[in-house]
C-alpha positions as CSV (number, residue, x, y, z in Angstrom):
1,X,90.8,101.6,156.9
2,X,90.7,99.0,159.7
3,X,92.4,101.4,162.1
4,X,89.6,103.9,162.1
5,X,87.7,101.4,163.7
6,X,89.4,99.1,165.7
7,X,91.3,100.7,168.9
8,X,94.1,98.6,170.0
9,X,94.1,98.7,174.4
10,X,96.7,97.4,176.5
11,X,97.6,97.3,179.8
12,X,100.5,98.2,182.4
13,X,100.6,98.3,186.2
14,X,99.0,101.5,187.7
15,X,96.9,102.3,184.7
16,X,99.9,103.1,182.1
17,X,98.3,102.4,178.8
18,X,99.9,101.4,175.5
19,X,98.9,101.6,172.5
20,X,99.9,98.3,170.4
21,X,101.6,100.3,166.9
22,X,99.4,101.7,164.8
23,X,102.2,103.6,162.7
24,X,102.4,101.5,160.0
25,X,98.9,101.8,158.9
26,X,98.1,105.3,160.1
27,X,95.7,107.0,162.9
28,X,92.7,108.5,162.2
29,X,92.6,112.9,162.5
30,X,90.2,113.1,165.6
31,X,90.4,109.5,166.7
32,X,91.0,109.1,170.2
33,X,90.8,105.4,171.9
34,X,90.5,105.3,175.5
35,X,92.4,103.3,177.0
36,X,91.1,101.1,180.3
37,X,93.6,100.3,182.8
38,X,94.2,96.8,184.5
39,X,95.9,97.1,187.7
40,X,98.1,94.5,188.5
41,X,99.8,93.7,185.2
42,X,103.3,93.0,185.4
43,X,103.8,94.3,181.3
44,X,102.2,94.8,178.4
45,X,101.0,92.1,176.8
46,X,101.3,92.0,173.2
47,X,99.5,88.8,171.0
48,X,101.5,86.8,168.8
49,X,100.9,85.3,165.3
50,X,98.1,86.7,163.2
51,X,94.3,86.9,164.0
52,X,91.6,86.8,160.9
53,X,88.6,88.8,163.1
54,X,85.1,88.9,161.8
55,X,82.5,91.8,162.4
56,X,80.3,94.5,160.8
57,X,79.5,98.4,162.1
58,X,76.7,98.8,165.0
59,X,73.4,99.1,164.0
60,X,73.7,97.7,160.4
61,X,72.2,95.0,158.3
62,X,75.8,94.5,156.2
63,X,77.3,90.7,155.8
64,X,80.1,90.3,158.4
65,X,84.0,91.4,156.9
66,X,87.2,89.6,157.8
67,X,90.0,91.2,158.3
68,X,93.9,90.2,159.0
69,X,95.5,91.8,161.6
70,X,99.3,90.8,162.3
71,X,101.2,91.2,165.3
72,X,102.7,94.4,164.2
73,X,100.2,96.7,164.4
74,X,99.0,96.1,160.0
75,X,95.4,95.8,159.6
76,X,93.7,94.7,156.6
77,X,90.3,94.1,155.6
78,X,89.3,91.4,152.8
79,X,86.9,91.9,150.3
80,X,85.0,88.9,151.3
81,X,81.9,88.6,153.4
82,X,81.9,85.9,155.4
83,X,81.1,84.2,159.0
84,X,83.9,83.4,161.3
85,X,86.8,82.5,159.7
86,X,89.2,79.5,160.6
87,X,92.8,79.1,159.7
88,X,94.7,77.0,157.6
89,X,97.6,75.5,159.5
90,X,100.3,76.9,156.9
91,X,98.7,80.2,158.1
92,X,98.0,81.5,154.3
93,X,94.5,80.7,153.7
94,X,90.8,80.9,155.8
95,X,87.8,78.8,155.6
96,X,84.9,80.3,156.0
97,X,81.1,80.0,155.2
98,X,78.1,82.7,154.5
99,X,74.3,82.4,153.9
100,X,73.7,83.7,150.2
101,X,71.0,86.1,149.6
102,X,69.0,83.1,147.9
103,X,68.9,81.3,151.8
104,X,68.2,78.4,152.1
105,X,71.6,78.3,150.1
106,X,74.9,78.8,151.4
107,X,78.5,78.3,150.8
108,X,81.8,76.9,152.3
109,X,84.8,79.0,150.5
110,X,88.5,79.2,151.5
111,X,89.6,82.5,150.7
112,X,93.6,83.0,150.3
113,X,94.2,86.2,153.0
114,X,97.5,87.5,150.6
115,X,94.8,88.4,148.1
116,X,91.3,88.0,148.9
117,X,91.4,84.4,146.3
118,X,88.0,82.5,147.1
119,X,87.8,79.0,146.2
120,X,84.4,77.1,146.7
121,X,84.6,74.0,148.6
122,X,81.2,73.0,148.6
123,X,77.5,74.3,148.7
124,X,75.7,70.7,150.1
125,X,73.3,71.8,152.7
126,X,74.1,75.1,153.7
127,X,77.4,74.6,155.6
128,X,77.9,76.4,158.7
129,X,81.0,76.8,161.2
130,X,83.7,75.7,159.3
131,X,86.6,74.4,161.7
132,X,90.2,73.3,159.9
133,X,91.9,70.7,160.8
134,X,95.3,70.5,161.9
135,X,97.1,68.6,159.7
136,X,95.1,70.8,156.4
137,X,93.5,67.9,154.9
138,X,90.3,68.4,156.2
139,X,87.7,70.9,156.4
140,X,84.4,70.4,159.6
141,X,81.3,71.8,159.6
142,X,77.7,71.3,160.4
143,X,74.9,72.1,158.0
144,X,71.2,73.3,158.2
145,X,70.1,69.5,159.7
146,X,72.7,69.4,162.2
147,X,74.9,66.9,160.9
148,X,78.5,67.2,161.2
149,X,80.5,66.7,158.0
150,X,84.1,66.8,156.8
151,X,85.4,67.5,153.3
152,X,89.1,68.0,151.5
153,X,90.1,71.8,151.1
154,X,89.2,71.0,147.1
155,X,85.7,70.2,147.4
156,X,86.3,65.9,147.6
157,X,86.0,63.2,150.2
158,X,82.6,64.8,151.3
159,X,81.4,62.4,154.8
160,X,79.3,62.6,157.2
161,X,80.8,61.8,160.6
162,X,78.1,62.4,163.1
163,X,74.9,60.9,163.5
164,X,72.4,62.4,165.6
165,X,68.9,60.8,165.2
166,X,65.7,63.1,164.4
167,X,65.6,64.3,167.8
168,X,68.6,65.7,168.2
169,X,71.5,68.2,166.8
170,X,74.6,68.2,166.3
171,X,77.0,72.0,165.7
172,X,79.4,73.7,167.0
173,X,82.0,71.3,165.6
174,X,86.4,71.8,166.7
175,X,89.1,69.6,166.2
176,X,91.6,68.0,168.8
177,X,95.3,69.4,168.0
178,X,96.1,66.0,167.1
179,X,93.4,66.0,164.1
180,X,92.2,62.5,165.1
181,X,89.0,63.4,167.1
182,X,86.2,66.1,167.1
183,X,84.2,67.8,169.9
184,X,80.8,69.3,169.3
185,X,77.8,70.0,170.7
186,X,74.5,67.7,171.0
187,X,71.1,69.0,171.4
188,X,68.7,66.5,172.2
189,X,64.9,67.0,172.5
190,X,63.1,64.8,175.0
191,X,66.3,62.8,175.8
192,X,65.7,60.9,172.4
193,X,69.0,59.9,171.0
194,X,69.8,57.9,168.0
195,X,70.6,54.0,169.0
196,X,69.8,54.7,172.7
197,X,68.4,57.7,175.2
198,X,70.9,60.9,175.2
199,X,70.8,64.2,176.8
200,X,72.1,67.2,175.7
201,X,75.9,68.1,176.0
202,X,79.5,68.4,174.8
203,X,80.4,65.3,173.2
204,X,84.2,63.9,171.7
205,X,84.2,61.6,168.5
206,X,86.3,60.2,165.9
207,X,86.1,61.2,162.3
208,X,84.8,57.1,161.5
209,X,81.3,57.9,162.7
210,X,81.5,55.5,165.7
211,X,79.6,56.6,168.6
212,X,80.8,59.5,170.6
213,X,81.8,60.1,173.7
214,X,79.9,62.6,176.0
215,X,82.0,64.4,178.6
216,X,79.6,67.5,179.3
217,X,76.3,67.9,180.3
218,X,75.6,70.9,179.2
219,X,75.2,72.6,176.2
220,X,78.0,74.8,174.6
221,X,80.2,76.0,172.3
222,X,83.8,74.3,172.7
223,X,87.7,74.9,171.7
224,X,90.6,72.2,172.0
225,X,94.0,73.9,173.8
226,X,96.8,73.9,171.5
227,X,98.6,71.0,173.9
228,X,95.4,69.0,174.0
229,X,95.0,69.7,178.0
230,X,91.9,71.8,177.9
231,X,88.8,72.2,176.3
232,X,87.2,75.8,176.6
233,X,83.6,76.0,176.6
234,X,81.1,78.6,176.2
235,X,77.8,78.0,178.2
236,X,74.3,79.7,177.6
237,X,72.4,80.5,180.4
238,X,68.5,80.8,179.4
239,X,67.5,82.4,182.7
240,X,69.9,85.4,182.7
241,X,70.2,84.8,178.7
242,X,74.1,85.5,179.0
243,X,77.0,83.2,178.3
244,X,79.8,82.1,180.3
245,X,83.2,81.0,179.8
246,X,84.8,78.3,181.7
247,X,87.7,75.6,181.0
248,X,88.0,72.0,181.9
249,X,90.0,68.7,180.9
250,X,89.1,66.8,177.8
251,X,87.4,63.9,180.3
252,X,85.5,66.8,181.9
253,X,86.9,67.2,184.7
254,X,88.2,70.4,186.5
255,X,85.3,72.4,185.5
256,X,86.6,75.9,186.4
257,X,84.6,79.4,185.7
258,X,86.7,81.7,183.7
259,X,84.9,84.6,182.5
260,X,80.8,85.9,182.8
261,X,79.4,87.7,180.1
262,X,81.5,86.5,177.0
263,X,82.2,83.6,174.6
264,X,85.4,81.6,174.1
265,X,86.7,82.4,170.3
266,X,90.5,81.2,170.0
267,X,93.2,79.8,172.3
268,X,96.8,81.9,171.1
269,X,99.2,79.4,168.9
270,X,101.0,78.2,172.5
271,X,98.0,77.8,174.6
272,X,99.2,80.6,176.7
273,X,96.7,82.9,176.4
274,X,92.7,82.4,175.8
275,X,90.5,85.1,173.0
276,X,87.6,85.6,173.9
277,X,84.5,88.0,172.8
278,X,82.7,90.2,174.9
279,X,80.5,93.4,174.3
280,X,81.7,94.1,170.8
281,X,85.6,93.5,171.5
282,X,88.2,90.7,172.1
283,X,89.6,90.0,175.8
284,X,92.6,88.1,176.3
285,X,93.0,86.3,179.4
286,X,95.3,84.0,180.8
287,X,93.5,80.5,181.3
288,X,95.3,79.3,184.5
289,X,94.6,82.7,186.7
290,X,91.6,84.2,184.5
291,X,93.2,87.5,184.5
292,X,92.8,89.8,181.7
293,X,96.1,90.6,180.1
294,X,95.1,92.6,177.1
295,X,91.8,93.9,175.2
296,X,90.7,93.9,171.4
297,X,88.1,97.1,171.9
298,X,85.7,97.6,169.5
299,X,84.0,101.3,168.3
300,X,80.8,102.1,167.4
301,X,82.0,101.7,164.0
302,X,82.8,97.9,164.1
303,X,81.8,95.5,166.7
304,X,83.5,92.0,166.5
305,X,81.5,89.0,166.3
306,X,84.6,86.2,166.5
307,X,88.0,85.9,165.5
308,X,90.4,83.1,164.8
309,X,94.3,82.5,165.2
310,X,96.9,81.3,163.2
311,X,98.5,78.3,164.6
312,X,102.2,79.2,164.3
313,X,103.3,81.8,166.0
314,X,105.6,83.3,162.4
315,X,102.6,83.2,160.6
316,X,102.9,83.1,156.9
317,X,101.2,86.2,156.6
318,X,103.1,88.6,158.2
319,X,106.4,86.8,157.5
320,X,108.9,89.1,155.3
321,X,109.1,89.1,151.8
322,X,112.0,85.8,151.4
323,X,115.5,86.3,149.2
324,X,115.4,86.3,145.6
325,X,117.5,82.7,144.6
326,X,117.6,83.9,140.8
327,X,117.4,80.9,138.2
328,X,120.0,78.8,136.5
329,X,120.7,79.6,133.2
330,X,119.3,82.8,131.2
331,X,116.0,84.5,131.7
332,X,114.7,87.1,129.0
333,X,112.4,89.7,129.9
334,X,110.2,92.5,128.0
335,X,109.4,95.1,130.4
336,X,109.6,98.5,131.3
337,X,112.5,99.5,132.9
338,X,111.5,102.3,135.8
339,X,114.7,104.3,136.8
340,X,115.3,105.2,133.0
341,X,111.9,105.0,131.6
342,X,112.2,102.7,128.9
343,X,110.9,99.9,127.1
344,X,113.5,96.7,126.1
345,X,114.4,93.2,126.3
346,X,116.1,92.5,129.2
347,X,118.3,89.5,130.0
348,X,118.9,88.2,133.7
349,X,122.1,85.1,134.6
350,X,121.8,83.5,138.2
351,X,121.0,86.6,140.6
352,X,122.4,89.6,138.6
353,X,120.5,92.5,137.7
354,X,118.6,92.7,134.3
355,X,120.7,93.8,131.5
356,X,119.4,95.8,128.2
357,X,119.7,93.9,125.1
358,X,120.9,96.7,122.8
359,X,118.4,98.4,119.9
360,X,115.6,96.9,121.8
361,X,112.9,98.7,122.0
362,X,109.0,97.5,121.9
363,X,110.4,94.3,120.5
364,X,108.4,91.4,123.0
365,X,105.8,93.5,123.9
366,X,103.4,90.6,122.5
367,X,105.4,87.7,123.7
368,X,109.1,86.4,123.7
369,X,110.6,82.4,123.3
370,X,114.1,81.4,122.9
371,X,115.8,79.3,120.7
372,X,116.4,76.2,121.3
373,X,120.5,76.9,121.9
374,X,119.9,80.0,123.4
375,X,121.8,82.4,120.7
376,X,118.4,84.0,119.8
377,X,114.7,85.0,120.6
378,X,111.7,85.0,118.7
379,X,109.6,88.1,119.8
380,X,106.4,89.8,118.7
381,X,106.8,93.3,118.2
382,X,103.6,95.5,118.6
383,X,104.0,98.5,116.5
384,X,100.2,98.9,115.6
385,X,97.2,97.1,114.7
386,X,97.8,95.5,111.3
387,X,101.5,96.3,111.9
388,X,102.4,93.8,114.4
389,X,105.7,91.9,113.1
390,X,107.9,88.3,114.2
391,X,111.3,88.9,114.8
392,X,114.5,86.9,115.1
393,X,116.9,88.8,118.1
394,X,120.3,88.5,118.2
395,X,120.4,87.6,122.4
396,X,123.9,89.0,122.6
397,X,124.2,92.1,119.8
398,X,120.2,92.9,119.6
399,X,120.9,92.3,115.7
400,X,117.6,91.5,114.2
401,X,115.5,90.2,111.0
402,X,111.4,90.1,110.3
403,X,110.0,86.7,110.1
404,X,106.8,87.7,109.3
405,X,104.0,90.1,109.7
406,X,100.9,88.2,108.7
407,X,97.9,89.2,111.2
408,X,99.5,90.7,114.1
409,X,101.5,87.9,115.4
410,X,101.6,87.4,119.2
411,X,102.5,84.5,121.5
412,X,105.0,83.1,119.6
413,X,107.0,79.7,120.3
414,X,110.0,78.0,119.1
415,X,110.5,74.0,119.1
416,X,112.9,72.1,120.3
417,X,114.0,71.1,116.7
418,X,114.4,74.5,116.2
419,X,113.6,74.3,112.4
420,X,109.5,75.6,113.3
421,X,107.9,78.7,115.2
422,X,104.2,78.9,116.4
423,X,102.6,82.3,117.1
424,X,99.0,83.0,117.1
425,X,97.6,85.8,114.8
426,X,95.3,88.8,115.8
427,X,92.3,86.9,114.9
428,X,93.3,83.6,116.9
429,X,94.0,81.1,114.6
430,X,97.9,79.4,115.0
431,X,100.6,79.1,112.0
432,X,103.6,77.9,112.1
433,X,106.6,79.1,110.0
434,X,110.5,78.5,109.5
435,X,112.7,81.0,111.1
436,X,114.0,82.3,108.2
437,X,110.2,83.3,107.2
438,X,109.8,80.5,104.8
439,X,107.3,77.4,105.1
440,X,104.5,79.4,106.5
441,X,101.3,76.9,107.1
442,X,98.0,77.6,109.0
443,X,97.3,74.8,112.0
444,X,94.0,76.0,113.0
445,X,90.8,77.1,112.2
446,X,89.6,79.0,115.1
447,X,86.1,80.4,114.4
448,X,84.5,83.7,114.6
449,X,83.9,83.2,118.4
450,X,86.7,81.7,119.2
451,X,90.7,82.4,120.0
452,X,93.7,79.9,119.8
453,X,96.4,81.4,121.9
454,X,98.7,81.0,123.4
455,X,100.5,77.3,122.3
456,X,103.3,75.6,123.6
457,X,105.8,73.0,121.4
458,X,106.0,69.4,123.0
459,X,109.6,68.2,122.8
460,X,109.1,65.9,119.7
461,X,109.1,69.1,117.5
462,X,105.6,68.3,115.5
463,X,103.1,68.6,118.5
464,X,101.7,71.6,119.8
465,X,99.5,72.3,123.1
466,X,97.6,75.2,123.2
467,X,94.5,77.1,124.8
468,X,90.9,78.0,123.1
469,X,88.6,81.0,124.3
470,X,85.1,81.2,123.1
471,X,82.9,83.9,123.4
472,X,79.0,84.0,123.0
473,X,78.8,80.0,124.2
474,X,79.8,79.4,120.6
475,X,82.7,76.7,120.3
476,X,84.3,74.5,123.0
477,X,86.7,76.4,124.9
478,X,89.8,74.4,126.4
479,X,93.7,72.8,126.3
480,X,93.8,71.3,123.0
481,X,96.6,69.0,121.1
482,X,97.2,68.9,117.9
483,X,100.0,67.6,115.5
484,X,101.1,69.7,112.9
485,X,99.1,69.4,109.4
486,X,96.6,66.9,111.9
487,X,93.1,67.9,113.8
488,X,92.9,69.3,116.7
489,X,91.5,67.4,119.6
490,X,90.7,68.8,123.5
491,X,92.2,66.9,126.1
492,X,91.0,69.4,129.1
493,X,87.6,71.9,129.1
494,X,88.2,75.0,130.6
495,X,86.1,78.1,129.6
496,X,88.8,80.9,130.4
497,X,92.1,82.5,129.3
498,X,95.4,81.2,129.6
499,X,98.6,82.5,130.5
500,X,100.8,80.3,129.4
501,X,101.4,76.8,128.7
502,X,105.1,74.6,128.8
503,X,105.2,70.6,128.6
504,X,107.4,69.1,130.6
505,X,111.4,67.9,129.4
506,X,109.6,64.3,128.8
507,X,106.5,65.4,127.0
508,X,104.7,63.7,129.8
509,X,102.9,66.9,131.3
510,X,101.7,70.0,130.9
511,X,101.5,73.2,133.0
512,X,99.3,76.0,132.6
513,X,97.8,78.8,134.3
514,X,94.5,79.9,133.9
515,X,93.0,83.5,134.8
516,X,89.5,82.9,135.8
517,X,88.5,84.5,139.1
518,X,87.6,80.7,140.7
519,X,90.8,78.8,138.7
520,X,93.7,81.0,139.3
521,X,97.0,79.0,139.9
522,X,99.9,77.4,138.3
523,X,98.4,73.3,137.1
524,X,99.7,71.0,135.5
525,X,98.3,67.6,134.0
526,X,98.9,64.6,131.9
527,X,99.0,65.2,127.9
528,X,96.4,63.2,127.9
529,X,94.7,65.7,130.1
530,X,94.1,63.1,133.1
531,X,95.9,63.6,136.5
532,X,95.1,67.3,136.9
533,X,97.2,68.8,139.8
534,X,97.1,72.4,141.5
535,X,100.3,73.5,142.6
536,X,99.6,77.2,143.5
537,X,96.4,79.2,144.6
538,X,97.6,82.9,143.8
539,X,96.9,84.9,140.3
540,X,99.9,83.6,138.7
541,X,100.8,83.1,135.1
542,X,103.1,82.4,132.3
543,X,104.9,79.1,133.8
544,X,107.7,77.1,132.1
545,X,109.1,74.2,133.0
546,X,112.7,73.9,133.9
547,X,115.2,71.8,131.8
548,X,115.6,69.1,134.1
549,X,111.8,68.7,134.9
550,X,111.8,69.0,138.2
551,X,111.1,73.4,139.0
552,X,108.4,75.2,137.2
553,X,108.6,78.7,137.3
554,X,106.0,82.0,136.6
555,X,105.6,85.2,137.2
556,X,103.3,86.3,139.8
557,X,102.3,90.4,139.9
558,X,104.0,92.2,137.4
559,X,107.5,92.0,138.6
560,X,108.6,89.2,140.5
561,X,109.3,85.3,139.6
562,X,108.7,82.9,141.3
563,X,109.4,78.5,141.7
564,X,107.7,75.7,142.6
565,X,108.5,72.1,142.7
566,X,106.8,70.2,140.0
567,X,105.7,67.8,142.0
568,X,104.0,70.0,145.0
569,X,105.3,72.2,147.6
570,X,106.6,75.5,148.3
571,X,106.8,78.1,145.9
572,X,110.0,80.3,146.3
573,X,110.8,83.9,145.4
574,X,113.5,83.5,142.4
575,X,113.4,87.4,141.5
576,X,111.8,90.2,143.0
577,X,112.2,93.3,140.6
578,X,109.5,96.0,142.3
579,X,110.3,98.9,142.0
580,X,112.8,98.6,139.2
581,X,111.2,96.4,136.5
582,X,107.6,96.0,135.1
583,X,107.1,92.7,133.5
584,X,105.8,92.0,130.1
585,X,106.3,88.7,128.5
586,X,109.2,86.2,129.3
587,X,111.3,83.5,128.7
588,X,113.7,81.3,130.4
589,X,116.7,79.3,128.2
590,X,118.0,77.2,131.8
591,X,120.8,75.9,129.3
C-alpha cells in the first residue's frame, strides 16, 4: 500500500512532530519515517480536501501511477498509469494524459476515482497536461505541436484556442477560476510571433482564439489561485538549472519569490495554502508569508512528480455513504441472505428490511419480473443445464407453477397488457408465451454466433427491445426493436453484453446498461436509437424505469440499489444491503 511508500510528516512548535493519521490504512512493520521539525509553527498542519498524487519508484522506468489521498488519511492506488491528473469540479473524476508505448501517440483520458474506470476523450496530436475547467464542461491541453486546445469530457467539441505561429510554442495551460480565461506559457524563437513580434513569457487568453495578453516576460508554469487574485509561477533558471516558485497578481504586478528549488503544483481549495513539489515530495506553503506549514515526504520507494487538489473541501471521494431512501412500491430481489446463508426471493417495501417469499429457494436465479398488477412474479429457475424452468410465483404465498422448461429459459419480462411473457433460451433466441403456458412463439433467430438477451416489453404490449451479443465477428450486435411476429431492426449498434433494458412509461425512450470496460454506466436513448444520453459512469446494471417516468433505478455492485433522474443529475442511494445480502436479479413494482 502507499502507506509503505509515503511518510506524512507535520510539524509543531519546538520540533514536536505528529503523523497524519495512517491508522485506517495500516503501517508497515519496520518502516519508521523521519520527522523534520519546522520551528515557529503554532499548530500542526492538516490538509483538507483530497489529493491526486502522481509518482513512481526511484531508479525505475515504470510509468507514473495515480494515488488518491483523502484528508482522513486514507490512501488508495488507482490501477492507472498516467501523467499528472486534474480533478473534475465534482471530485469524482480525473483528467489525465499519457504517451502510449507506440509513441508518438498519446491519450487524454478521464478516470473515475471510485473504481478506476477509464474513458477515452481524445488521441488528437498527442495530448499533454490536461486541465479541467472550473465549470466542468471543458478540458484544456496542449499537443506535441505546442498548440492549446479545449474539448468536452465526452470527446466532442474539440477546438484550438491559441495560435502561436511557426516560431512559437504554447504549453503549461491552467484555468482562471471563472472558466473564461486560460493562462499559459509561450516560448518563441528569435522573438517571432504569429502576426506581430512577440517574446517568450506568460500569457492569458480567452477561449475565442483572440490575441492573448502577455503578463510576464519569463517562461514558467502557472497556477491561478481559487479567488482569481494570485498567480503562482514556476520559473526555470537555465544557468543554475533549478526552478523557483513566485507569486504575482494576474496583471503581472507584485512579483514575489516564494521558494527556491521547487515548482508549484496545486492550490488548496480555499487558496490558503500552495502545494509545491520539491525533492520528490510536497511542501505546503502559506503564500502570503512563504512559511512551510506541512510536508508530504517521499521515500526511496516513491518520488512524487505532481499532484492536484480537489476544488471543494468536502470532496466527493471522501464523503460518507449517503443515507438510503428506499423506493416507492415493492422491490423483489433474488439474492443470497448472508445471515441465514439461504437463497430466496425477497421483497422490500419503502425502507423496510427484505422479507423472504415463503418456499422460494433457487427461484429467480436466471431472472425475475413483476406481473402488471403486482400480484405475481415470473422467474427463471436454474436447476442444472438443460433442466431450467420458467415459473409464475405468487408474491404473497410463494405458490408457484411451471410455465415452460424450453431451452433453459432466462431473463423473463412480463408484458404491460399481462397476457404475454418474453424470455430467452440457452441457445440465445427470444420466445413469447402466455403466462398459462400456452401460445409458445419464437420471435428471433439469433444464429450460431449471437445471443439475444435481455429483452423488455414496450408499453404497447406488442413490441420488444432486446440486446444482441455476437462473437467472432459474425452477426450485427447492438440493441434491436421487434414487433412480435415481425422482423427485428437494429436501432443502436453496440458490441458487448447488456445488463438490462427498460422502456419509459410513455414508450418514447429506452434505458440500458452496457457492460464493456469503455462504456459502463446507465444510458437512455429514444426508441429509434437517437438521442443517446449517459446518466452514470460506473459499472452499473439492470436499470428499471419508474412508473411515473421521472427516475431510473439500477444495481451498483452486488449489494446496492441506486436511482438517477431520467433527465440527468446526481445519483441517490435507495438500498444498501452490504453485509446482509448479495443481489442477483431484481424487479421493481412501483404500483
